[in-house]
C-alpha positions in Angstrom: 93.7 176.1 127.7 96.5 173.6 128.3 99.1 174.3 130.9 102.1 172.3 129.7 103.6 169.5 127.6 104.1 166.3 129.6 106.8 163.6 129.2 106.8 160.2 130.9 110.2 158.8 131.8 111.3 155.3 132.3 113.4 154.5 135.4 114.9 151.0 135.8 117.6 149.6 138.0 118.4 152.9 139.6 118.8 154.9 136.4 116.8 156.6 133.7 116.9 154.6 130.4 118.4 156.5 127.5 115.0 156.7 125.7 113.7 158.9 128.6 116.2 161.5 127.6 115.2 161.2 123.9 111.6 161.7 124.8 112.5 164.6 127.0 114.4 166.2 124.2 111.5 165.8 121.8 109.1 167.1 124.4 111.3 170.2 124.8 111.0 170.9 121.0 107.2 170.4 121.1 106.8 172.6 124.2 108.9 175.4 122.6 106.7 175.2 119.5 103.5 175.5 121.6 105.0 178.1 124.0 104.4 175.9 127.0 106.6 174.6 129.9 107.7 171.0 129.8 106.8 168.8 132.8 108.1 165.3 133.4 106.7 162.4 135.4 109.2 160.0 137.1 107.8 156.9 138.8 109.9 154.3 140.6 111.8 153.3 143.7 114.7 155.6 144.5 113.8 157.9 141.6 113.8 161.1 143.7 117.6 161.3 143.8 117.8 161.1 140.0 114.8 163.1 138.9 116.6 166.4 138.4 118.7 164.8 135.6 115.7 165.1 133.3 116.4 168.9 133.4 119.6 168.3 131.6 117.5 167.5 128.5 115.0 170.3 128.8 112.4 169.3 131.4 111.4 172.3 133.6 109.8 170.5 136.4 109.5 166.8 137.4 106.7 165.3 139.4 108.0 162.3 141.3 106.2 159.3 142.8 108.8 157.4 144.7 107.7 154.2 146.5 109.2 150.8 147.1 106.1 149.2 145.5 107.0 150.9 142.2 110.4 149.3 141.9 109.3 147.2 138.9 106.8 148.1 136.2 103.4 146.6 137.0 100.5 148.0 135.1 98.1 147.8 138.1 100.4 150.2 140.1 102.0 152.4 137.5 98.9 153.3 135.5 96.7 154.7 138.3 99.6 156.7 139.8 100.6 158.2 136.4 97.0 158.9 135.4 96.5 160.8 138.7 99.5 162.9 138.2 98.7 163.7 134.5 95.1 164.6 135.3 96.4 167.3 137.6 98.7 168.9 135.0 96.2 169.6 132.2 98.7 168.8 129.4 98.5 169.9 125.7 100.2 166.6 124.8 101.8 163.6 126.4 105.0 162.0 125.1 106.5 158.7 126.4 108.8 155.9 125.3 107.7 153.2 122.9 109.7 150.6 124.8 108.4 147.2 125.7 106.9 148.6 129.0 106.1 151.9 127.4 103.8 150.4 124.7 101.8 148.6 127.4 101.7 151.7 129.6 100.7 154.1 126.8 97.8 152.0 125.7 96.4 151.7 129.2 97.0 155.4 130.0 95.3 156.4 126.8 92.2 154.4 127.7 92.1 155.8 131.2 92.7 159.4 130.1 90.5 159.2 126.9 93.5 160.3 124.9 94.3 159.7 121.3 97.3 157.5 121.1 99.8 157.4 118.2 102.0 154.5 118.9 105.7 153.9 118.0 106.2 157.3 116.3 109.4 158.2 114.5 108.8 162.0 114.0 106.8 164.7 115.6 106.1 168.1 114.1 104.1 171.1 115.2 102.7 173.4 112.5 100.8 176.5 113.6 100.1 175.0 117.0 98.9 171.7 115.4 100.7 168.5 116.3 101.4 165.8 113.7 103.1 162.5 114.3 104.6 160.0 111.8 104.5 156.2 112.5 105.3 153.1 110.5 102.4 150.8 109.6 102.0 147.4 107.9 105.3 146.1 109.3 107.2 149.2 108.2 106.1 149.1 104.5 104.2 152.4 104.8 104.4 155.5 106.9 101.3 157.3 108.3 100.9 160.9 109.5 98.6 161.2 112.4 96.6 164.3 113.5 94.2 164.8 116.3 90.7 166.1 116.2 89.8 169.4 118.0 89.7 168.9 121.7 91.4 165.5 121.7 94.4 164.9 124.0 97.4 163.8 121.9 99.5 161.0 123.3 102.6 160.0 121.4 104.9 157.1 122.1 108.4 157.7 120.6 110.4 154.8 119.1 113.7 154.5 120.9 117.0 155.6 119.1 115.1 157.7 116.6 114.4 161.1 118.1 117.4 163.5 118.3 118.7 163.6 121.9 119.9 167.0 123.2 123.4 167.2 124.5 123.1 167.0 128.3 123.4 170.4 130.0 124.4 169.5 133.6 123.9 173.2 134.7 120.2 173.0 133.9 118.5 170.9 136.6 114.8 170.5 136.8 112.7 171.5 139.8 111.4 168.4 141.6 108.1 168.0 143.3 107.2 164.8 145.2 103.7 163.6 144.7 101.9 161.8 147.4 100.0 159.5 145.1 98.3 156.4 146.5 99.8 153.2 145.1 97.1 150.6 144.8 97.7 147.1 146.0 98.2 145.0 142.8 96.9 141.5 142.2 100.1 140.7 140.5 103.7 141.6 141.2 107.2 141.1 139.9 108.9 138.4 141.9 112.3 139.0 140.3 113.8 140.6 137.2 116.4 138.7 135.2 118.8 141.5 134.1 121.6 140.7 131.7 124.8 141.2 133.8 127.2 139.8 131.3 128.3 143.2 130.1 126.6 142.9 126.8 125.1 146.0 125.2 121.3 146.0 125.3 119.9 145.7 121.8 117.2 148.4 122.0 119.7 151.0 123.2 122.8 150.0 121.1 124.2 152.4 118.6 125.8 149.6 116.6 124.3 146.1 116.1 125.8 143.1 114.4 123.2 140.5 113.6 123.5 137.0 112.2 121.0 134.8 110.4 120.6 131.4 108.9 123.8 131.9 106.9 125.8 131.5 110.1 125.1 127.8 109.8 125.3 127.1 113.5 125.6 128.6 117.0 129.3 128.1 117.2 129.9 130.5 114.3 128.3 133.4 116.2 131.7 133.8 117.9 133.0 135.6 114.8 130.2 138.1 115.1 130.8 138.5 118.9 134.4 139.3 118.2 133.5 141.9 115.6 130.9 143.4 118.1 133.6 143.7 120.8 135.8 145.7 118.5 132.9 147.9 117.5 131.4 148.2 120.9 128.3 146.7 119.4 125.4 144.5 120.5 124.8 141.1 118.8 121.4 140.3 117.4 119.9 137.5 115.4 117.2 136.8 112.9 114.1 134.7 113.7 115.6 131.8 111.8 118.7 131.8 114.0 116.6 132.0 117.1 114.1 129.4 116.0 117.0 127.1 115.3 118.1 127.5 118.9 121.4 129.3 118.0 120.6 132.4 120.0 118.2 133.3 122.8 114.9 135.1 122.0 116.2 138.2 123.7 118.6 138.6 120.8 115.9 138.4 118.1 115.4 141.4 115.9 112.2 141.6 113.9 108.5 142.0 113.9 108.2 139.2 116.5 111.4 140.2 118.3 112.8 143.6 119.2 112.5 146.8 117.1 115.9 148.5 117.0 117.1 151.7 115.6 120.9 151.9 115.8 123.1 154.3 113.9 124.7 151.2 112.2 123.1 147.8 111.6 125.3 145.1 110.1 123.2 142.2 108.8 125.4 139.1 108.3 124.0 136.0 106.5 120.4 137.4 106.8 118.2 137.1 103.7 116.0 140.1 104.6 112.5 138.8 105.1 109.9 141.5 105.6 109.5 140.4 109.3 113.1 141.1 109.9 113.1 144.4 108.0 110.2 145.6 110.2 112.5 145.3 113.2 115.6 147.2 111.8 114.5 149.1 108.7 114.7 152.5 110.4 118.4 152.1 111.3 120.4 155.1 110.1 122.9 153.0 108.1 122.5 149.4 107.1 125.3 147.2 105.9 124.5 143.7 104.4 126.9 140.8 104.0 125.5 138.0 102.0 126.9 135.7 99.3 123.6 135.8 97.4 123.5 139.0 95.3 119.7 138.6 95.0 119.1 138.6 98.7 116.2 141.0 99.6 118.3 142.6 102.3 120.3 144.4 99.7 117.3 146.4 98.6 117.2 148.0 102.1 121.0 148.2 102.6 123.0 151.4 102.3 126.1 149.3 101.7 126.2 145.7 100.4 129.0 143.1 100.5 128.5 140.1 98.2 130.9 137.7 99.8 131.0 134.5 101.9 130.6 135.9 105.4 133.2 133.4 106.7 135.8 135.0 104.5 134.7 138.6 104.9 133.9 139.0 108.6 137.3 137.9 110.1 139.2 140.1 107.7 136.8 143.0 108.4 137.3 142.5 112.2 141.0 142.6 111.8 140.8 145.8 109.8 138.7 147.4 112.5 141.2 146.3 115.1 144.1 147.8 113.1 142.2 151.0 112.6 141.5 151.3 116.3 145.1 150.8 117.1 146.2 153.7 114.9 143.6 156.2 116.3 
C-alpha cells in the first residue's frame, strides 16, 4: 500500500521555478483523488529557507536536501540524492517538471527506481484509483494516453505552462524535514552558469511569446518584435530558420530542436509553420499568425490569422496596444 504522492521541485538561483508550483498543484489533485498526502522533494543550495513555499500550492510536507554541492543540477549528484529520498517515501506516483533538466532527471530516476515514465505529459487524470496521462507523440501530430500495469510505479513529467496552477495560499505552509542524504562526489561539475540578466522574459515560463521567422528578412527587423514584446510583457522567440541564419541566438529558438513552449498567447510573425516549429508551440492556448501568404501552414494551427505584410501590420498593432494600455 502506497503512503503518498510525491512531487519533485526545481530550485534554481535561489527560487523555485514556476513549473514547480504547477507540478505541486497537479500533484495535489492526484493526491486528493487517491486519498493520500502530498509530499515534495526540494534539492539545492539554500533551498531550506524556501521549502515551505511549496505548501502554498498544496504540498503537505517537503523533504529537503540542502548542500552547497547541489547548487547546480548535475545528474551524478541529484539522481542518487533524490532516489534515496523517494525510496524512503513509498509513493503511489511521482510527478516532476518536464523542463530541460527535468527530462534528464526523470529518465535517470525512472531507470534507478524501476518506474514507468510518461514523459512531457499535458494532462493527468485519476479514474477509480487508476492514473492515466496524456502526452504528445510524433512531434505533436498525435496524442497518446498512457496507463501503468499493476504494481508499476507511475512517474509523470509535466510539460511547463500546461497544468493549471493553484492560486497561492500563503497561509498554508508545508512542514519541512531536512534529510541527511550523502551527496556523492561527481566526476563532472558546473563551473559556471550563464544566466540571462538582461531582464528578458524566459521563453519556457513566458505567458506571452512573440516569435519571428524567415519573413523578418534580417536581424535588424527583430526590433519591431522586441518593441511589441515590451508593450505586451512578452518574450521574443524565433523559428529555426531565423536562428540558422544567425539572426537570433539558439536560446530563442522555438521548435522540435529548440524549446517547447506553452504560453497563453503565441504570436507567430513571418513564420510559415513547418511541423518542426508547430511541435514546439502547438499546445499554446491561443495562437495568432501574421503572414502575407494566405496558404502558409501556420494558419491551419492558428486561432486568429492576419494575412498582411508584417512590416505594415506589426508597428500599427504595437501602437494600438500602447494606446489601449494608456487608457486602462
